[in-house]
C-alpha positions in Angstrom: 50.1 160.4 126.5 53.7 159.3 126.4 55.2 156.1 125.2 58.1 155.6 127.5 59.5 152.4 128.9 57.6 153.0 132.1 54.3 152.7 130.2 55.2 149.3 128.9 56.4 147.3 131.9 56.5 144.0 130.0 59.1 145.4 127.5 62.0 145.4 130.0 63.9 147.7 127.6 64.4 145.0 124.9 64.0 145.8 121.3 61.3 143.8 119.5 62.8 144.5 116.1 62.5 147.4 113.6 61.4 147.8 110.1 64.8 146.9 108.6 64.8 143.6 110.5 61.4 142.7 109.3 62.3 143.5 105.7 65.5 141.4 106.0 63.6 138.5 107.6 60.8 138.7 105.0 63.3 138.8 102.1 65.2 135.8 103.5 61.9 133.8 104.1 60.8 134.5 100.5 64.2 133.5 99.1 64.4 130.4 101.2 60.9 129.4 99.9 61.5 130.3 96.2 64.8 128.4 95.8 63.4 125.0 96.8 60.3 125.7 94.8 62.4 126.5 91.7 64.5 123.3 92.3 61.4 121.1 92.3 59.6 122.9 89.3 62.7 123.0 87.1 64.2 119.6 88.0 67.4 121.4 88.9 68.7 118.4 90.8 68.4 115.1 88.9 68.3 113.0 92.0 65.1 112.8 94.0 67.0 112.2 97.3 69.3 115.1 96.6 66.3 117.4 96.0 64.7 116.2 99.2 67.8 116.8 101.2 68.2 120.2 99.7 64.6 121.1 100.6 65.2 119.8 104.1 68.3 122.0 104.5 66.5 125.1 103.3 63.6 124.3 105.7 66.0 124.1 108.6 67.6 127.4 107.6 64.2 129.0 107.3 63.2 127.8 110.8 66.3 129.6 112.1 65.4 132.8 110.1 61.9 132.8 111.5 63.0 132.2 115.1 65.7 135.0 114.9 63.9 137.6 112.8 60.3 137.2 113.8 60.2 135.5 117.2 63.2 137.5 118.4 64.8 134.5 120.2 68.4 135.4 121.0 70.8 135.4 123.9 69.8 138.9 124.9 66.0 138.4 125.4 65.1 137.5 129.0 68.7 136.8 129.9 69.0 134.0 127.4 66.2 131.9 128.9 64.1 132.0 125.8 67.0 130.6 123.8 67.6 127.9 126.3 64.0 126.9 126.4 63.9 126.8 122.6 67.0 124.7 122.4 65.7 122.3 125.0 62.4 122.0 123.1 64.3 121.3 119.8 66.4 118.6 121.5 63.4 116.9 122.9 61.6 117.0 119.5 64.6 115.6 117.7 65.0 112.8 120.2 61.3 111.9 120.0 61.4 111.9 116.1 64.7 110.0 115.8 63.7 107.5 118.6 60.3 106.8 117.0 61.9 106.2 113.6 64.6 104.0 115.2 61.9 101.9 117.0 59.7 101.6 113.9 62.7 100.5 111.8 63.8 97.8 114.2 60.2 96.6 114.7 59.9 96.3 110.9 63.3 94.4 110.6 62.7 92.1 113.5 59.0 91.3 112.8 58.4 87.6 112.3 56.9 86.8 108.9 53.3 85.7 108.8 52.9 82.1 107.8 50.8 81.6 104.6 48.2 78.9 104.4 48.6 76.4 101.6 46.5 77.3 98.7 46.6 81.0 99.2 45.0 83.6 101.5 41.4 82.4 101.2 42.1 78.7 101.9 40.2 77.1 104.8 40.9 73.8 106.5 
C-alpha cells in the first residue's frame, strides 16, 4: 500500500507540519506559559495592572503561536480562506466583547440611584 497524494484526497498537497514545527510550537507555548507564571509567582512586576497587561499580551502571542503552529492557519492553506475566516471570527468576537463592555459601562454610569427610605432599608410606612 502506498501513501501518495492520490490516496489522501483531502490533503490537496498542503503540508500539515513536520516534527521541527511541532517542537518549535511546543517550545514557544511552554515559554509563553512559563514567563507569565514566573512573573506572578516572583512578583516580578510590582504593579498589579502591569502584571495583568503583561499576562494578556503573552496570552495574545500564545494564541497566534497555537493558530500558526498547531492549527496551520496561514495564507497558503485552502487559498487563504481559513485565514480570512479566522480573522473574520476574531473581529466579530472582539466587537462583541468590546460592545458588551461599553454597554455595561454606560448602563452603570447612567443608572439612576435608588431612593433610600427614611430610617434605613427595613423601614416601613
